[in-house]
C-alpha distance (Angstrom), angle and dihedral (degrees) to the residues before:
residue distance angle dihedral
M1 . . .
L2 3.75 . .
D3 3.81 90.4 .
L4 3.93 101.1 31.5
V5 3.80 98.9 59.4
P6 3.91 95.6 49.4
R7 3.84 87.7 46.5
I8 3.75 94.1 53.5
L9 3.78 92.4 44.4
S10 3.83 96.6 42.9
P11 3.85 94.2 107.1
Y12 3.79 87.7 62.6
A13 3.80 100.8 44.9
Q14 3.78 123.4 129.1
K15 3.86 92.2 22.8
N16 3.88 98.3 100.2
H17 3.87 94.1 -118.2
R18 3.65 117.9 167.3
V19 3.77 116.4 -117.8
F20 3.83 117.4 -160.3
M21 3.71 115.6 -157.2
D22 3.86 130.7 -165.6
R23 3.81 117.6 -127.7
R24 3.73 91.2 -105.1
Y25 3.80 94.5 64.3
S26 3.82 106.5 29.2
S27 3.77 120.0 98.2
P28 3.84 132.7 154.1
A29 3.83 90.7 -106.9
L30 3.78 94.9 55.7
F31 3.73 94.1 43.3
R32 3.90 89.2 52.3
K33 3.84 89.9 49.8
L34 3.80 91.1 50.4
L35 3.81 92.8 46.8
S36 3.92 87.8 54.8
L37 3.81 89.0 53.3
G38 3.78 92.4 54.1
F39 3.86 98.2 -101.0
L40 3.82 125.3 130.7
P41 3.87 104.6 -136.8
V42 3.78 121.6 -158.2
G43 3.73 126.8 178.3
T44 3.86 154.3 125.4
V45 3.86 121.4 -98.9
Q46 3.69 135.7 -147.4
S47 3.85 114.2 -122.1
Y48 3.79 95.5 -123.4
R49 3.84 97.6 56.2
K50 3.81 115.9 122.3
N51 3.83 120.6 -101.0
L52 3.86 97.5 18.2
P53 3.70 119.9 142.0
T54 3.85 112.9 -96.4
V55 3.79 89.7 -114.8
F56 3.81 87.9 76.7
K57 3.76 93.6 49.6
D58 3.74 100.7 41.6
T59 3.85 102.8 42.4
K60 3.71 117.7 89.5
L61 3.78 109.6 -151.7
K62 3.88 129.6 -154.3
K63 3.77 121.7 -142.3
G64 3.84 109.6 -64.9
E65 3.79 96.0 14.3
R66 3.90 121.7 123.0
V67 3.78 137.5 -167.7
A68 3.76 121.2 -151.4
K69 3.77 129.3 -168.5
Q70 3.73 133.4 -179.2
C71 3.81 127.1 -159.4
D72 3.82 120.7 -168.8
E73 3.78 105.8 -68.4
M74 3.81 92.9 -0.9
């Protein structure tokens, strides 16, 4: 996935397009790669993904609640 998505989106690189990702495909590594290519990634995540902040893994949410986190340029 880390190579496939940037390859598909390569014609649109460096144009500051937003890329919306489903929780199944989004990850910090992919978002960093897309940022380096000039995209603005947005998406939800699944709590068991690698390299996520602990706030996503430790927080038990009720229906309708959300947790948001920002990391440097992300």
